[in-house]
N, C-alpha and C positions, 0 to 999 in steps of 0.2 A: 418559434421557427415555423415557417410556412411549409405545409405538406402538399405535395402534388398528388395527382391521381395514382401515379405509380408507387407512391409510398404506402398506400392503403389498399389492401386486397379486398375486393367487393365480396360480401356474403350473399350469394344468390338465393340460398334457402337454408333453413335450419329447422328441422323437425325432430322432436324427441321420439325415440323409439317406443317409449312407454305410452305416448299419447297419439301415436300415429293412427290416422283414420283417412279413409278415402275422401277426396274433395268432390262435392256434388254441386253442380251448377243447375239451378232450376230456372224455369221459364219466367217466373215472377221477378227474377233478378235482372232480367235484360233491360227493363225500363229504366233502371237506375243509371244506365250509361249515358242517358241524355243529360244528366247533371254535370258531366265532365266538360261540356262545352263552356261552362262558366269559368273554367280555368284554362281555356285554350286548347283542350283536347277534343278533337272532332270525331266522335264515334256515332254513326247513325244507328237506328234500331235494327235495320235489316242486317248491317254488318255484325252487330253484337249478337243477333239471333243466330247468324251463320256460325260464328265462333262458338257459341254455346252448344249448338248441335254437334259440332265437331268434337268438343270436349266430352259431351255426354256419350257419343258413340264410342269414344276412346276409353270410357270407363272412369272419367274424372268428374267431380262435382264439388260444389260448395255447400256444406250442410250447416244450416243455421242452428241446428240442434246441438252443435258442438260447444256452445257457450257454457262456461262453468257456472255452477251455482254461486250467487252473490255478485256476479259480474254485471257490468252495464249491459243494456239491451244490445248494443252494437258489438259486444264481445271484447271491449277494450279492458285490458288487465292492468296497465300502468297509469301513473298519474300524468296529467297534461304537462308538456314541456316544450321548449323551443326545439324545433327539429334539427337545426344545425348549430353546433357548439361554436362559440366565438373564436376558439382556437383555430378553426378552419376558415375564419374570415379575417385573419390578421396578415398584413403585409409587413415584412420585417426589413428594416433598413440594414445595409451592409455594415459590418464592423462594430466596434465599441468605442465610445468616447471616454478617454482616460482623464482622470483628474490630475492636475499638475501642481507643482509647487513654485515658489518665487524663483526668479532667475538667479543662477549661481554665477557671480561675476568676478570672483577673486582672481581667476586666471587671466581675465582681460585687464585687470589692473596691474598685476605684478608678474604674471607668468608663473611657471612652475618648474623647479629644478629637482630632478630625481637624483638624490644623493644619499649614500649610505645604504644600510640594510634594515629590514623590518625589525630585527632584534636589537638594533642600536639604542642606546640610552640618550645620547646627546648628539647634536650637530654643532660644531665649533667653527668660528671664524676668527682667524688671527688678525689683530689690528697693530700695525707697526707705525710708530711715530719717530721721525728723525729729530735729533736734539742738537743744540749748539748754535751760536751766533758768531759771525765773523766780527773781528775787532780791528781797530787801526794797527798797522804794522809798526814794529819797532825791533831793532837789532838786539836789544837787551831784555826783552820780555819773553816770558814763556810762550811756547806755541799753544794757541787755543785748540782744544780737541773737540771734535764732533762725536756724537754717539747716537744711540737709538734706544727706544723703549718699546716693549711689546706687551700687549694685553690680549686676552682671549675672550671673545664674546660667545657665550654658548646658549643653546636653547634645548629644552627637554623634548624628547620624542614621545608623543602620546599615541596609543593604538586604540582602534575601535573595531568592533566586529558586528556582523549581522548575518544570520543564517535563516534557514527555513526547513520545514519537513513536509513531505508530500506523501499521501497514502494512495494505495492502489485504487480504492473505491472513489476517492476524491478525483484522481486523474481521469478515471473512466467516465465519471459523471460530467466533469468539466469538458471533456472531449465532445459531449453531446451538444454543447453550445459553441463548438469550434474554438475552445480556449484550452491552452496548455497551462494547467495550474502550476506546475513546477517552473515552466518558462517565465510566467508572470512573477512568481515569487523570486526567482533568481534575478530578474531584471530589477525588481524593487530593492533587493539587497544591495545591488550596485548603486542605485540612486540614493538610498539611505546613507551609504558610506560617503558618497560625494557631497550630500547635504551637510554632513558632519564636518568634512574637510573644509568646505566653504565657510562654515561658521567659525571654525578654528582660524581660518585664514583671515577673517575680519576681526574676531573678538579674542582670539587666543583660547587657552583652556587652563583653568586653575583647579588643581587637586590638593592644594594646600602647601606643597613643597616644591613644585616644579617651576620652570621658567619657560612657559610657552605663551607667546604673545601674538598679536595680530596687527593687521593694517591700521586699525583704529586706536590701539593702545600700547604699541611697543614703547618701552621707556626711552628710546633714543629719539622719538619724534619731537619736533619743535612745538612750542605752545601755539594755541589758536590766537588769531587776530580777528576782531569783530569788524564786519562791514559797517560803513557809516549809514545813517538814515538818509533816505531820499527826500524829495520835496513833499512826498505824501506823509512823511514822519515815520516810515517803516524801512527797515533794512532789506526786506524781502524783494527779490527780483520780480516777483509777480506784481509788485506795486511801483516798480521803477521804470523810468523812461529809457530810451535807447542810449542817450548820453550818460545816464547814471550807471547802467549796466556795463557799458564799455569802459567807463572810468574805473569801476571795480576790477574788471579784468586787467586793465592796464596797470593798476596798482599791484596786483598779484604778480604780474610778470616783472615789474620793476623790482619788487622785493626779492624775487627769486634771483635776479641778476646781482643785486647788491649783496645778498646773503652769501652767495657763492664767491664773493670778491672778484667778480668778473671772470671766473673760470669758465663760465658758460654764457653764451649769448642766446637768449630764448628765441630770437628770430632765426637762428641757424641750428639750434639743437632740438632733437626730438623730445617733446614734452607731452605730458598727459594731464588733462584737467579732469579731475574726478568730481562729479556732481551728484546730488541726491536725485533719486528717480523723479522724473517729471519736470525738474527745474530746467533741464535742457530745452524744454519747449519755449522758454522765454528768450532763447537765443533767436527766435523768430520775430521779436519786437523790432519794428522798423523805425527808421529815421523820419522825422516829419518832412524834411526836405530831401528829395532824392529817392526815398523809398528803400534804401539799402537796409538789410537786416543785420542784427548783431552777429549772426552766423556768417554772413558774407564778409563782414568787417573782420571777424576773427580769422577766416581763411586767408584773406588778403594781407593782413598785418602779421599774423603768426602762422605761416604756412606749415610749420612742422608740428603744430599742436593737434592733438586728437582729443575728443571728448568721450568719456565713458561714464555711465550712470550705474547706480546700484541702490537697492532698497536699504541696505545697511547704513548708508550715509544720512538717511533721513532721521532727524532727531537724535543724531549720534553724540552730540555734545550737550548733555544735560537738558534735552528737549529742543535744542537748536540744531539745525542741520549742519553737516560738515562739508567743506569745499577744499579740495586738494589741488595743488599744482606742483608738479615735480618733473625734473629732468630724469629720463629713464636710465641714463648711464653717464659716465664721465671718463674721459681719457686723462687720468691724473698720474700715470706712471705706476699704478699699482699692479701687482702680479695676480690679482683675482680677475673676475669677469667684468669688473667696472660697474656693476649694476647698483642702483640706488636701493632697491628692495630685492629680497630673495625669499621665495616661498620654498622651504626645504621639505620635500616629501620623499622619504625613503621608499614608500610603497603606496601607490594610490589604490590598488586593488590586488588582493592576494587570496588565492583559493587555499584554504586550510585543509580541506579534505572532504570525503564523502563517506558516510556510514550507511551500509545496507542493512535494512531491518526486514523482518518477516513480512510486514504489511506496508512497506514503503521504504523511504530513504531520507537521510538527514544530510544537509550540506551547510558549510560554514565558510564565511569570507571575512577578510580583515583589511585594514589599511593602517598606515603610520604616517604621521606628519609632525613637523616641528614648528608649524605656524609660519609667521612672517617675521623676518629679521630686517631691521633698517640698518643698512651699512654706511650710507652717506646722508646723514640728516641735513647737511648744508644745502642739499639739492631739493629740499622739500619746503613748501610754505603751506600753512593751513589757515583757512578762514572759516568763520561761522556766522550764522544769522541771515544769510541771503535767501 
């Protein structure tokens, strides 16, 4: 921290009562003032003599006999050092640079639904299937009857906590560098809980007996399909041409439409393309003729598509990256919200309480999540290797 002049009170003089002696300035000291001109201080001899006479008449003097035994001839008692400490020569930049973690993208992929309560054990989604087929009519046959069948897909709620403790001395000392120790710890507690919720959102959480899955491993997800190799012999988009990348994308959209039995039209339905981080940069690959990029082609051909990236999709399938394409929802006559994915979060951040201690205080926070549930797997296609 940089100190200004007002922060330091100048010590004009300090003389111990036990060693107090009159100052005596003698005439032989006057000639020494000429040496001051070497450092830019201009005292001529007549001026110094005049000052010396005034001090002598006033009863002041500098006595060279005041040197203590064993000291240097000039009377210096301390060891040689740099006159100005480096602390007084520092210029401090404003603020602090904070370390960050990887981007948390699960909410951008599937959103977040706040449902249930922190203490709940499960989040349940009912699945209803109509049954029965119409048969040719006859006056003498039995009436064919329709029916329905119901199943319940459930996910376990898992809870996490993160707290902190701050002491009085800790807070006081942190304040000297313009930092609130408790404020920083409280903020980090929230970030830590969000990091954990994001991880569960992608990978789920296994404690041995629960059913909490994520965007990458829900059991309802369809199997992966591999991208074909390009002319370079590699399936990676980094090695493919404009025509090869657009062919891969076109194949994904076609498979999505076929898989849904034409219930959705990818050219008219809001869809999300999930890519590993950095792969979206190859959407800038351009056509040899015309100069149009893959990104421009995608916007013009599939105007309802959006592209989202995440670190978790990198090497997600046994060392190969994962590519997702899915319709975000469908109007299929269901009585739910119609979404393809749902991230069920009973509590994203919950203050458990504060405990006052003699020398500080303790705070604790928690969250609760059931991970991600795939409700309409026919609206999802997954590819790998690009």
